[in-house]
C-alpha positions in Angstrom: -8.6 29.9 -28.0 -9.5 26.2 -27.9 -10.3 25.0 -24.4 -8.0 22.3 -23.2 -7.8 20.0 -20.2 -4.7 19.6 -18.1 -3.7 16.3 -19.7 -3.7 18.0 -23.1 -1.5 20.8 -21.9 0.8 18.3 -20.3 1.1 16.4 -23.6 2.1 19.7 -25.4 5.1 20.1 -23.1 6.0 16.4 -22.9 4.1 14.0 -20.7 6.7 11.2 -21.0 10.0 12.8 -21.6 13.3 13.1 -19.7 11.6 14.9 -16.8 9.1 12.1 -16.3 12.0 9.5 -16.6 13.8 11.3 -13.8 10.7 11.4 -11.6 10.1 7.7 -12.2 13.6 6.7 -11.2 14.7 9.2 -8.5 11.3 9.7 -6.9 8.9 6.8 -7.6 11.4 4.0 -7.8 13.9 5.0 -5.0 11.2 6.1 -2.5 9.3 2.9 -3.0 12.4 0.9 -2.5 13.4 2.7 0.7 9.8 2.8 2.2 9.4 -0.9 1.3 12.5 -1.7 3.3 11.6 0.6 6.2 8.1 -0.9 6.5 9.3 -4.5 6.2 12.0 -4.4 8.9 9.3 -4.1 11.5 8.5 -7.7 10.8 12.0 -8.8 11.8 12.5 -6.6 14.9 9.3 -7.9 16.4 9.9 -11.6 15.8 9.7 -13.8 18.9 12.2 -16.6 18.4 12.1 -20.0 20.1 12.8 -19.6 23.8 12.9 -21.6 27.0 13.3 -21.1 30.7 16.9 -20.5 31.9 17.9 -23.1 34.5 21.2 -22.6 36.2 23.8 -25.3 36.2 24.3 -26.2 32.6 27.6 -24.3 32.4 29.1 -26.7 35.0 27.8 -29.8 33.3 28.8 -31.5 30.1 25.2 -31.5 28.7 24.3 -29.9 25.4 21.5 -27.3 25.3 18.9 -29.8 24.1 20.0 -32.4 26.7 19.8 -29.8 29.5 16.3 -28.7 28.3 15.1 -32.2 28.3 16.5 -32.8 31.7 15.2 -29.7 33.5 12.2 -28.4 31.6 8.9 -30.4 31.1 8.2 -31.1 27.5 4.4 -30.5 28.1 2.2 -29.1 30.8 0.7 -31.9 32.8 -2.7 -31.5 34.4 -3.4 -33.9 37.3 -6.7 -35.1 38.8 -7.8 -33.6 42.1 -7.1 -36.9 43.9 -3.5 -36.7 42.8 -2.7 -33.3 44.1 -1.0 -34.5 47.3 1.3 -36.6 45.1 1.9 -33.6 42.8 3.2 -31.5 45.6 6.3 -33.7 45.9 7.4 -32.2 42.6 6.9 -28.4 43.0 7.2 -26.2 40.0 9.1 -22.9 39.8 8.1 -19.7 38.0 10.5 -18.9 35.2 12.3 -15.6 35.8 14.8 -15.6 32.9 14.9 -17.1 29.5 17.3 -18.4 26.9 16.7 -17.8 23.1 17.5 -19.4 19.9 19.9 -16.9 18.4 20.9 -18.9 15.4 19.0 -16.6 13.0 18.6 -13.3 14.8 20.9 -12.3 17.7 18.6 -9.6 19.2 15.0 -8.7 18.6 12.7 -6.6 20.8 11.5 -9.8 22.4 14.9 -11.1 23.3 16.2 -7.7 24.5 13.2 -7.0 26.8 12.2 -10.6 27.6 8.8 -10.1 25.9 7.8 -13.8 26.1 5.4 -16.1 27.9 2.8 -13.8 29.6 4.3 -10.8 27.7 4.5 -12.5 24.3 1.8 -10.3 22.9 3.9 -7.2 23.5 5.6 -7.7 20.2 2.2 -8.1 18.5 1.0 -4.9 20.2 4.1 -3.0 18.9 3.4 -4.1 15.3 -0.3 -3.2 15.6 0.6 0.2 17.2 2.8 1.0 14.2 0.1 0.1 11.8 -2.5 2.0 13.8 -0.3 5.1 13.6 -0.3 4.7 9.8 -4.1 4.4 9.9 -4.7 7.5 11.8 -2.2 9.7 10.0 -3.3 8.5 6.6 -6.7 9.9 7.3 -5.4 13.3 8.6 -2.3 14.1 6.6 -3.6 13.6 3.1 -6.6 15.8 4.0 -4.3 18.5 5.2 -2.3 18.1 2.1 -5.3 18.6 -0.2 -6.8 21.4 1.9 -3.9 23.5 3.1 -0.3 22.4 2.7 0.0 20.6 -0.7 1.5 17.3 -1.4 5.2 18.3 -1.2 5.1 20.0 2.3 3.2 17.1 3.8 5.7 14.7 2.4 8.4 16.5 4.3 6.4 16.4 7.5 5.9 12.6 7.2 9.7 12.1 6.8 10.4 14.1 10.0 7.9 12.0 11.8 9.7 8.8 10.9 13.2 10.1 11.6 12.4 11.6 15.0 10.3 8.8 16.5 12.1 5.9 15.0 15.3 7.3 16.5 13.5 7.5 19.9 12.5 3.8 19.8 16.2 2.6 19.7 16.8 4.0 23.2 13.5 3.1 24.8 13.0 -0.3 26.6 9.9 0.8 28.6 6.9 -0.9 26.9 4.3 1.8 27.2 6.7 4.5 26.0 8.0 2.3 23.2 4.4 1.7 22.1 3.8 5.5 21.8 7.0 6.0 19.8 6.1 3.2 17.5 2.7 4.6 17.0 4.1 8.1 16.1 6.8 6.6 13.9 4.1 4.7 12.0 2.3 8.0 11.2 4.9 8.6 8.4 3.5 5.7 6.4 1.6 5.8 4.0 1.7 9.5 3.6 5.4 9.5 2.6 4.7 7.0 -0.1 1.4 8.5 -1.3 2.6 12.1 -1.6 5.6 11.4 -3.8 3.6 8.9 -5.8 0.7 11.2 -6.5 2.9 14.1 -7.6 4.7 11.8 -10.0 1.4 10.2 -11.3 -0.1 13.6 -12.0 2.8 14.5 -14.3 2.5 11.3 -16.3 0.7 10.6 -19.6 -2.5 8.6 -19.0 -1.1 5.6 -20.9 2.0 5.5 -18.6 0.3 5.6 -15.2 0.0 1.8 -15.1 3.8 1.6 -15.9 4.6 4.0 -13.1 2.4 2.0 -10.7 4.1 -1.3 -11.7 7.5 0.3 -11.3 6.6 1.5 -7.8 5.4 -1.9 -6.8 8.5 -3.6 -8.3 11.0 -1.4 -6.5 9.0 -1.8 -3.3 9.6 -5.5 -3.8 13.3 -5.0 -4.2 13.2 -3.2 -0.8 11.4 -6.1 0.7 14.0 -8.6 -0.6 16.8 -6.4 0.7 15.1 -6.5 4.1 15.9 -10.2 4.5 19.5 -9.6 3.6 19.8 -6.6 6.0 18.2 -8.5 8.9 20.4 -11.5 8.3 23.6 -9.3 8.0 22.8 -7.0 11.0 21.2 -9.6 13.3 20.3 -6.9 15.9 17.2 -4.9 15.8 19.1 -1.7 16.9 21.4 -2.0 13.9 18.5 -2.7 11.6 16.7 0.4 12.8 19.8 2.5 12.4 20.1 1.6 8.8 16.4 2.6 8.3 17.2 6.0 9.8 20.2 6.5 7.5 18.0 5.9 4.5 15.9 8.9 5.5 18.8 11.1 4.3 17.8 10.2 0.7 14.1 10.7 1.5 14.9 14.3 2.7 16.8 14.8 -0.6 13.7 13.8 -2.6 11.9 16.8 -1.2 14.2 19.0 -3.3 13.9 16.8 -6.4 10.2 16.9 -6.9 7.9 20.0 -7.5 4.6 20.7 -5.9 1.7 19.2 -7.9 0.7 21.6 -10.7 -2.8 20.2 -10.6 -3.1 20.9 -6.9 -1.7 24.5 -7.4 -4.3 25.0 -10.2 -7.1 23.8 -7.8 -5.9 26.5 -5.3 -5.9 29.3 -7.9 -2.1 29.4 -7.9 -1.8 29.5 -11.6 1.5 31.4 -11.9 3.3 28.8 -9.8 1.8 25.9 -11.8 2.9 27.7 -15.0 6.4 28.0 -13.7 6.6 24.3 -13.0 5.2 23.4 -16.4 7.8 25.6 -18.1 10.5 23.8 -16.2 9.1 20.5 -17.4 9.1 21.8 -21.0 12.7 22.9 -20.6 13.9 19.6 -19.3 11.9 17.8 -22.0 13.5 20.1 -24.6 10.2 21.4 -25.9 11.0 24.7 -27.5 7.5 25.8 -28.6 6.2 26.3 -25.1 5.2 29.8 -24.0 4.7 30.8 -20.4 2.0 33.3 -21.5 0.0 30.7 -23.5 0.3 28.1 -20.7 -1.0 30.6 -18.1 -3.9 31.5 -20.3 -4.8 27.9 -20.8 -4.5 27.1 -17.1 -6.5 30.1 -16.2 -9.3 29.0 -18.5 -9.3 25.5 -16.8 -9.2 27.2 -13.4 -12.3 29.3 -14.0 -14.5 26.3 -14.8 -13.6 24.1 -11.8 -15.0 24.6 -8.3 -12.8 26.5 -5.9 -13.2 23.9 -3.2 -14.3 20.3 -2.9 -15.1 18.3 0.2 -16.4 14.9 1.1 -19.7 16.5 2.0 -20.2 17.2 -1.7 -20.0 13.6 -2.6 -23.7 13.2 -1.6 -24.6 15.3 -4.7 -23.0 12.7 -6.9 -24.6 9.3 -6.2 -22.5 7.4 -8.8 -19.2 8.6 -7.3 -20.5 8.0 -3.8 -21.2 4.4 -4.6 -17.7 4.1 -6.1 -16.1 5.4 -2.9 -18.1 3.0 -0.7 -17.1 0.0 -2.9 -13.4 1.1 -2.9 -13.4 1.4 0.9 -14.8 -2.1 1.3 -12.5 -3.6 -1.2 -9.5 -1.9 0.4 -10.4 -3.2 3.9 -10.6 -6.8 2.6 -7.6 -6.6 0.3 -5.3 -5.3 3.1 -6.3 -8.1 5.4 -5.5 -10.7 2.7 -2.2 -9.1 1.8 -1.3 -8.5 5.5 -1.9 -12.0 6.7 0.2 -13.5 3.9 3.0 -10.9 4.2 3.4 -10.8 8.0 3.3 -14.5 8.6 7.0 -15.1 8.0 7.1 -18.1 10.3 4.5 -20.2 8.4 7.5 -22.6 8.1 9.1 -22.7 11.5 12.5 -21.1 12.0 12.9 -20.0 8.4 12.2 -16.3 8.7 14.7 -15.1 6.1 13.9 -17.8 3.5 10.1 -17.4 4.0 10.1 -13.6 3.7 12.6 -13.6 0.8 10.6 -16.1 -1.2 7.3 -14.3 -0.5 9.0 -11.0 -1.5 10.3 -12.6 -4.8 6.7 -13.5 -5.7 5.9 -9.9 -6.0 8.1 -9.6 -9.1 5.9 -11.8 -11.3 2.9 -10.2 -9.7 4.0 -6.8 -11.1 4.3 -8.3 -14.6 1.0 -10.1 -14.6 -0.7 -7.2 -12.8 0.5 -4.7 -15.3 -0.4 -6.9 -18.3 -3.8 -7.5 -16.7 -4.7 -3.8 -16.2 -3.3 -2.8 -19.5 -4.9 -5.4 -21.7 -7.9 -6.8 -19.8 -8.8 -3.4 -18.2 -8.8 -2.4 -14.6 -12.2 -4.0 -13.7 -11.9 -7.4 -15.4 -8.3 -7.8 -14.2 -9.4 -7.1 -10.6 -12.3 -9.5 -10.7 -10.3 -12.4 -12.1 -7.4 -11.8 -9.7 -9.7 -11.9 -6.6 -11.5 -15.0 -7.9 -8.1 -16.8 -8.3 -7.0 -15.6 -4.9 -10.2 -17.1 -3.3 -9.6 -20.4 -5.0 -6.0 -20.5 -3.8 -7.0 -19.7 -0.3 -9.3 -22.7 -0.3 -6.4 -24.9 -1.3 -4.1 -23.2 1.4 -6.7 -24.0 4.1 -6.4 -27.7 3.3 -2.6 -27.7 3.0 -2.2 -25.5 6.0 -4.0 -27.9 8.4 -1.4 -30.0 10.2 -1.6 -33.7 9.6 -3.4 -33.7 6.3 -0.4 -34.0 4.0 2.9 -35.9 4.5 4.9 -33.3 2.6 2.9 -30.4 4.0 5.7 -27.8 4.3 6.6 -27.9 0.6 3.0 -27.7 -0.6 2.3 -24.9 1.9 5.3 -22.9 0.6 4.1 -23.2 -3.0 0.5 -22.3 -2.2 1.3 -19.4 0.1 3.8 -18.0 -2.6 1.0 -18.1 -5.1 -1.3 -16.3 -2.7 1.3 -13.6 -2.3 1.5 -13.3 -6.1 -2.2 -12.9 -6.5 -2.8 -10.6 -3.4 -0.1 -8.2 -4.7 -1.6 -8.1 -8.2 -4.9 -7.3 -6.6 -3.5 -4.4 -4.7 -1.8 -3.0 -7.8 -5.1 -2.8 -9.6 -6.8 -1.3 -6.6 -4.3 1.5 -6.2 -4.5 2.3 -9.9 -8.3 2.4 -9.8 -8.3 4.7 -6.8 -5.8 7.1 -8.4 -7.9 7.3 -11.6 -11.4 7.5 -10.1 -10.8 10.4 -7.6 -10.7 14.0 -8.9 -7.5 16.0 -8.6 -8.5 18.1 -5.6 -9.5 15.0 -3.6 -7.0 12.5 -4.9 -4.6 12.7 -1.9 -7.6 12.6 0.5 -9.2 9.9 -1.5 -6.2 7.6 -1.5 -5.7 8.4 2.2 -9.3 7.4 3.0 -9.0 4.2 1.1 -5.7 3.4 2.9 -7.3 4.2 6.3 -10.0 1.6 5.8 -7.4 -0.9 4.6 -4.9 -0.1 7.4 -7.5 -0.2 10.1 -8.3 -3.8 9.3 -4.6 -4.5 8.5 -3.8 -3.7 12.1 -5.7 -6.8 13.2 -3.6 -9.1 11.0 -0.8 -9.7 13.7 -3.5 -11.0 16.1 -5.0 -13.2 13.3 -1.6 -14.8 12.7 -0.9 -15.2 16.4 -4.3 -16.9 17.1 -4.1 -19.4 14.2 -1.3 -21.9 14.5 -1.4 -24.8 12.2 -5.2 -25.0 11.8 -5.5 -23.3 8.4 -8.7 -21.5 9.4 -7.2 -18.1 8.6 -7.1 -19.1 4.9 -10.8 -19.9 4.9 -11.4 -16.3 6.2 -9.1 -14.9 3.4 -11.1 -17.0 0.9 -14.3 -15.3 1.9 -12.7 -11.8 1.8 -11.3 -12.4 -1.7 -14.6 -13.7 -3.1 -16.3 -10.6 -1.6 -13.8 -8.3 -3.3 -14.4 -10.0 -6.7 -18.2 -9.3 -6.4 -17.6 -5.7 -5.2 -15.2 -4.9 -8.1 -17.8 -5.6 -10.7 -19.8 -2.3 -10.4 -16.6 -0.1 -10.5 -16.3 2.1 -13.7 -13.6 1.1 -16.2 -10.8 3.7 -16.3 -8.5 2.2 -19.0 -7.0 5.1 -21.0 -9.2 7.7 -19.3 -7.8 11.1 -18.5 -7.6 11.9 -14.8 -10.8 13.7 -13.6 -10.4 17.2 -12.3 -13.7 17.7 -10.5 -16.4 15.7 -8.8 -18.7 16.1 -11.8 -16.1 14.7 -14.1 -15.4 11.7 -11.7 -19.2 11.1 -11.5 -19.5 11.1 -15.2 -17.0 8.3 -15.9 -19.7 5.6 -15.3 -21.9 7.2 -18.0 -19.0 7.4 -20.5 -18.0 3.8 -19.7 -21.2 1.7 -19.4 -21.2 -1.1 -16.8 -22.6 -3.7 -19.1 -19.8 -3.2 -21.6 -16.6 -5.3 -21.2 -13.9 -2.8 -22.1 -10.4 -3.9 -22.7 -7.3 -3.0 -24.7 -8.7 -4.2 -28.0 -11.9 -2.2 -28.0 -11.1 0.7 -25.7 -11.0 3.3 -28.5 -14.7 2.8 -29.0 -15.4 4.0 -25.5 -12.6 6.6 -25.0 -14.1 10.1 -24.9 -12.7 13.3 -26.4 -9.8 14.8 -24.4 -12.1 17.0 -22.2 -14.8 15.8 -19.7 -17.0 18.8 -19.9 -17.5 22.5 -20.4 -19.5 25.2 -18.8 -22.5 26.3 -20.8 -24.4 29.6 -20.6 -26.9 28.0 -18.2 -24.0 26.7 -16.0 -24.9 23.1 -16.7 -22.1 20.5 -17.0 -21.8 18.9 -20.4 -20.0 15.5 -20.3 -17.5 14.5 -22.9 -19.8 12.0 -24.4 -22.5 14.6 -24.8 -20.0 17.0 -26.2 -18.8 14.4 -28.7 -22.4 13.7 -29.7 -23.1 17.4 -30.2 -20.0 17.8 -32.4 -21.2 14.9 -34.6 -24.7 16.4 -34.9 -23.1 19.8 -35.8 -21.0 18.1 -38.5 -24.1 16.4 -40.0 -26.0 19.8 -40.1 -23.0 21.4 -41.8 -23.1 18.6 -44.4 -26.8 19.1 -45.0 -26.4 22.8 -45.4 
């Protein structure tokens, strides 16, 4: 029997039929939309609107709010020389004990409900960072447990329970330390809930359709982000917004019953009968009549015998090329998340325009999906990433000039255009990054690998609220983003090109990608067939040495020449 790899088996039962279409819509698209909304609402519930001290007496006067503020509250803080102190005591100041808020856009946020302003203004920033930190910690732990013990599907369910229970607790908690804890634990659901459903779907797709699935995921995520502005505007109260987020979890629970466990993961755990059953179900939905459970199990068993029973990060040291790839991806992820985070979370870069700012920035993700998909499909993963990061660095330089107050008379319009372009480019960069990560890690480490990359990114992402809060009108943050984008462009150059490559199953296969795809060669859509290997990375010889696909292909050509000579 001819030895096949998993992608070849998947092709025989339908790698892009009705089953994959359902997965792309009901799992990839819908979960991305909902999670995009659930993540984005944190931006609106932690907004600190314009506020001022409450001074009693306006109700009995005929003054407007602005007139009363001008009459009772100093416009600026005045510092007097020491010799003037006796004079200053004639006009004593009073500590502000209550506040009034501009509720024209949002009626209630966490800040307005709990008076987290002035000396407590950073409380809202802490809440946002705690939520991101929870995501960072859980993204390191949960995907590892998924790869090692539970599988993708069970860990997905755990992450949804985390979000539902602790998000519910935050609605009824006003105590800051306790609210901080609940937000941290609620944040543990993301990014695991997104990654598990995405990886399962990705592993059931044809290699040529993975970029489409990734683009669809990002596009529906963008729809969720756009709907966030509408939801926040319509609800106006952070409690109502959080309640809608909880109601959406009902669909997320339903997704658990829609998707199977990953057959690739089952195969890596020597659970071949279960993997066979799932593949037969796929063949049935795709209306492939020639599939045989017995043949499928024999083919899967043959693949199972030639792959290691367990893979850990400790084994990476034995594969220096793959080790280098992991380090590069971690560094790129950290920088990319900061660039994307600062652009996405700074919804008040034009004062008092939260909904418009966020909606317009979200809209920019739609063209970024198109250009990102076209880039990775036609220019290749590596060249597309390098060019995107370079363009992002150049745009950040322009944003630094435009963002500095006083340099342009029509500063706000120019800033809106430049920041929108930045959102476009930073999103395209993330699309190529996630696609590269999913195609460079072997199956038994794919969840853990994506989790590790996300941990590095999210750890630095948690600092973005403080970066935004510290930089008001100076434009210095854009100079920092320019340096990070340029660094990402340089670090992306040594990454192997994975355009049209089958997903690696083992560390040896992942390590061999660089040898099959030479670094010096510029691989793109128009010449990719010259560098695409035969459908199987390697086979086990009698001396237990791994033979790469390139070597196998060369051996086949030599054998053909010998046959011709004979």
